[in-house]
VOBA-1610 file (N, C-alpha, C; in pm, whole numbers, padded with zeros to 5 digits, always signed):
BEGIN
Met+00301-02301+04943Met+00247-02422+04885Met+00356-02496+04807Gly+00477-02495+04853Gly+00587-02558+04782Gly+00585-02708+04797Ile+00489-02775+04739Ile+00479-02920+04745Ile+00565-02976+04633Arg+00654-03068+04670Arg+00743-03127+04570Arg+00694-03267+04534Tyr+00707-03299+04408Tyr+00666-03430+04357Tyr+00786-03493+04288Phe+00819-03615+04327Phe+00931-03686+04267Phe+00877-03786+04166Asn+00913-03768+04040Asn+00870-03857+03933Asn+00970-03973+03926Glu+00922-04094+03963Glu+01012-04209+03968Glu+01056-04256+03830Arg+00979-04226+03727Arg+01013-04273+03593Arg+01136-04201+03538Asp+01137-04067+03546Asp+01252-03992+03492Asp+01335-03925+03603His+01304-03954+03730His+01378-03903+03846His+01387-03751+03846Glu+01278-03689+03811Glu+01273-03543+03810Glu+01193-03493+03930Leu+01243-03389+03992Leu+01177-03328+04106Leu+01098-03208+04055Lys+00965-03209+04076Lys+00880-03102+04024Lys+00810-03032+04140Met+00778-02907+04120Met+00703-02829+04218Met+00556-02828+04177Ile+00469-02861+04272Ile+00326-02856+04249Ile+00274-02730+04317Gly+00198-02651+04248Gly+00143-02530+04307Gly+00249-02426+04335Lys+00342-02410+04244Lys+00456-02322+04264Lys+00415-02178+04291Tyr+00316-02129+04220Tyr+00276-01989+04233Tyr+00144-01970+04307Val+00080-02079+04348Val-00050-02069+04413Val-00038-01996+04546Gly+00069-02023+04620Gly+00088-01957+04749Gly+00108-01808+04736Thr+00149-01760+04621Thr+00166-01616+04598Thr+00038-01555+04542Leu-00025-01625+04451Leu-00141-01568+04383Leu-00268-01565+04469Met-00290-01666+04552Met-00413-01671+04631Met-00428-01551+04725Pro-00326-01516+04805Pro-00343-01398+04891Pro-00364-01269+04813Val-00298-01257+04699Val-00314-01136+04617Val-00457-01128+04563Ile-00506-01239+04510Ile-00641-01239+04453Ile-00746-01211+04560Phe-00737-01282+04674Phe-00836-01263+04780Phe-00821-01125+04845Gly-00699-01074+04854Gly-00679-00940+04908Gly-00742-00834+04819Leu-00722-00846+04688Leu-00784-00751+04596Leu-00936-00762+04600Tyr-00986-00885+04613Tyr-01130-00905+04624Tyr-01184-00834+04748Gly-01113-00846+04860Gly-01155-00780+04983Gly-01149-00628+04973Ile-01044-00576+04910Ile-01032-00430+04894Ile-01142-00376+04805Phe-01169-00445+04695Phe-01278-00400+04607Phe-01413-00411+04675Gly-01428-00513+04761Gly-01552-00526+04839Gly-01569-00410+04936Leu-01460-00368+05001Leu-01466-00252+05090Leu-01500-00125+05012Met-01437-00109+04897Met-01461+00011+04816Met-01606+00016+04768Ala-01666-00100+04745Ala-01804-00103+04696Ala-01904-00073+04808Asn-01870-00108+04932Asn-01965-00093+05042Asn-01946+00033+05126Tyr-01830+00097+05117Tyr-01800+00215+05197Tyr-01748+00326+05108Pro-01755+00451+05154Pro-01690+00559+05079Pro-01539+00534+05074Val-01473+00589+04972Val-01331+00562+04948Val-01246+00596+05070Gly-01268+00710+05131Gly-01189+00751+05247Gly-01204+00655+05364Glu-01325+00615+05392Glu-01349+00523+05503Glu-01293+00384+05472Ala-01303+00341+05345Ala-01248+00211+05306Ala-01096+00210+05322Leu-01030+00317+05279Leu-00884+00326+05294Leu-00844+00330+05441Leu-00921+00400+05522Leu-00895+00405+05666Leu-00908+00266+05728Asn-01008+00190+05687Asn-01025+00054+05738Asn-00910-00037+05696Ile-00860-00019+05574Ile-00746-00098+05527Ile-00621-00065+05608Val-00597+00065+05632Val-00481+00107+05712Val-00493+00052+05854Arg-00611+00056+05912Arg-00631+00001+06047Arg-00600-00148+06051Ala-00646-00220+05951Ala-00621-00364+05947Ala-00471-00394+05935Val-00401-00318+05852Val-00257-00338+05837Val-00185-00306+05968Ile-00220-00197+06033Ile-00155-00159+06158Ile-00180-00264+06266Ile-00297-00324+06269Ile-00329-00423+06372Ile-00267-00559+06340Leu-00270-00603+06215Leu-00229-00739+06181Leu-00082-00756+06145Tyr-00015-00652+06095Tyr+00122-00669+06048Tyr+00223-00697+06160Pro+00222-00623+06273Pro+00322-00652+06377Pro+00318-00795+06431Pro+00202-00856+06460Pro+00206-00995+06504Pro+00259-01090+06396Phe+00229-01062+06271Phe+00280-01144+06162Phe+00432-01141+06159Val+00489-01022+06169Val+00635-01008+06169Val+00695-01076+06291Leu+00634-01057+06407Leu+00684-01119+06530Leu+00687-01271+06516Phe+00580-01332+06469Phe+00577-01477+06457Phe+00671-01527+06347Ala+00688-01452+06241Ala+00783-01492+06136Ala+00925-01491+06189Val+00961-01388+06265Val+01096-01380+06324Val+01117-01490+06427Leu+01018-01513+06514Leu+01030-01619+06614Leu+01041-01757+06549His+00964-01781+06444His+00970-01909+06375His+01110-01931+06316Thr+01166-01830+06253Thr+01301-01841+06197Thr+01403-01867+06306Tyr+01390-01797+06419Tyr+01482-01814+06531Tyr+01475-01957+06586Val+01355-02009+06608Val+01339-02143+06663Val+01393-02248+06567Ile+01363-02236+06440Ile+01410-02334+06342Ile+01562-02333+06334Arg+01624-02217+06332Arg+01770-02210+06323Arg+01837-02265+06448His+01782-02238+06564His+01847-02282+06688His+01809-02422+06730Arg+01706-02479+06675Arg+01664-02614+06710Arg+01695-02713+06598Lys+01772-02670+06499Lys+01801-02755+06384Lys+01867-02886+06428Arg+01964-02880+06517Arg+02033-03002+06562Arg+01935-03095+06631Phe+01847-03041+06715Phe+01749-03123+06785Phe+01653-03189+06687Leu+01604-03112+06590Leu+01508-03167+06494Leu+01571-03276+06408Tyr+01696-03257+06366Tyr+01762-03357+06283Tyr+01805-03477+06366Ala+01845-03456+06493Ala+01891-03566+06578Ala+01777-03660+06615Thr+01658-03610+06631Thr+01545-03695+06671Thr+01472-03754+06552Asn+01523-03733+06432Asn+01463-03786+06309Asn+01321-03736+06284Ile+01285-03623+06345Ile+01156-03563+06314Ile+01161-03505+06173Val+01272-03442+06143Val+01293-03380+06012Val+01429-03423+05961Lys+01435-03461+05835Lys+01563-03497+05773Lys+01592-03395+05664Pro+01718-03354+05650Pro+01751-03258+05545Pro+01717-03313+05407Gly+01645-03236+05328Gly+01612-03274+05191Gly+01505-03380+05180Glu+01431-03405+05287Glu+01331-03511+05284Glu+01209-03469+05203Ile+01159-03564+05124Ile+01036-03542+05048Ile+00937-03645+05096Cys+00825-03600+05147Cys+00725-03691+05199Cys+00589-03641+05157Ala+00516-03721+05082Ala+00385-03679+05034Ala+00274-03721+05129Gly+00308-03787+05238Gly+00208-03829+05333Gly+00151-03967+05304Ala+00188-04024+05192Ala+00140-04157+05156Ala+00243-04261+05200Pro+00200-04381+05232Pro+00297-04484+05269Pro+00386-04518+05152Gly+00506-04554+05183Gly+00601-04589+05078Gly+00738-04536+05114Pro+00835-04559+05026Pro+00971-04515+05058Pro+00982-04363+05057Ile+01066-04312+05144Ile+01092-04169+05149Ile+01211-04141+05059Val+01194-04052+04966Val+01298-04019+04871Val+01375-03899+04924Thr+01505-03914+04938Thr+01587-03801+04984Thr+01692-03774+04878Pro+01667-03676+04791Pro+01765-03644+04688Pro+01889-03582+04751Glu+02000-03602+04686Glu+02124-03545+04738Glu+02141-03406+04681Tyr+02162-03311+04772Tyr+02185-03173+04734Tyr+02332-03141+04754Pro+02392-03062+04667Pro+02532-03026+04689Pro+02547-02942+04815Ser+02649-02969+04891Ser+02671-02897+05017Ser+02731-02762+04992
//
């Protein structure tokens, strides 16, 4: 949830929802684990959690690795076609696109 907001008055770049992307999965995950523990015996609940991790983790890793590979190898294409510009900040609203200069 790394949404950036550019304050035009003092030219400060701020992060909106900096920790929300980390906290939401943790909170909902704990909620789900406690829900399993409340509805099933402890051994069966732990077995269900292990099964879910074994089933869901490998595809997650595969897609994360493939996404990184595609982004790194298609960087020239993405920048050349102006689909993505380095350092671009776009809030989705009409108006000028602010591109702060980052040190190389």
